[in-house]
C-alpha positions as CSV (number, residue, x, y, z in Angstrom):
1,M,17.3,85.2,-41.6
2,S,13.8,86.0,-42.8
3,T,10.7,85.0,-41.0
4,L,9.9,82.4,-43.7
5,E,13.3,80.8,-43.4
6,S,13.0,80.7,-39.6
7,I,9.6,79.0,-39.9
8,F,11.0,76.6,-42.5
9,W,13.9,75.5,-40.3
10,H,11.8,75.2,-37.2
11,V,9.3,73.0,-39.0
12,L,12.0,70.9,-40.5
13,G,13.7,70.5,-37.1
14,Y,10.6,69.5,-35.3
15,A,9.6,67.1,-38.1
16,T,12.8,65.2,-37.9
17,M,12.9,64.8,-34.2
18,P,10.5,61.8,-34.0
19,F,12.5,60.1,-36.8
20,I,15.8,60.6,-34.9
21,F,14.3,59.2,-31.7
22,I,12.8,56.2,-33.4
23,V,16.0,55.3,-35.3
24,G,18.0,55.8,-32.1
25,Y,15.7,53.5,-30.1
26,I,15.8,50.8,-32.8
27,G,19.6,51.1,-33.0
28,V,20.1,50.7,-29.3
29,A,17.7,47.8,-29.1
30,A,19.5,46.0,-32.0
31,A,22.9,46.6,-30.4
32,A,21.6,45.3,-27.0
33,L,20.1,42.2,-28.6
34,W,23.3,41.5,-30.5
35,L,25.4,41.9,-27.3
36,L,23.0,39.6,-25.4
37,S,23.1,37.0,-28.2
38,L,26.9,36.8,-27.8
39,G,26.5,35.3,-24.4
40,V,23.8,32.8,-25.3
41,D,24.8,29.1,-25.4
42,K,24.1,28.0,-28.9
43,D,23.9,24.3,-28.1
44,I,20.5,24.5,-26.3
């Protein structure tokens, strides 16, 4: 792999990390809220 390709893949990898973390955080939060909502009494 050439130096240019190596730089390209490193930049691409580091650029996607924040996106992956944010999507993961939102997904876990949504799943937790959904699970918590299953136990809530709807009559109140």
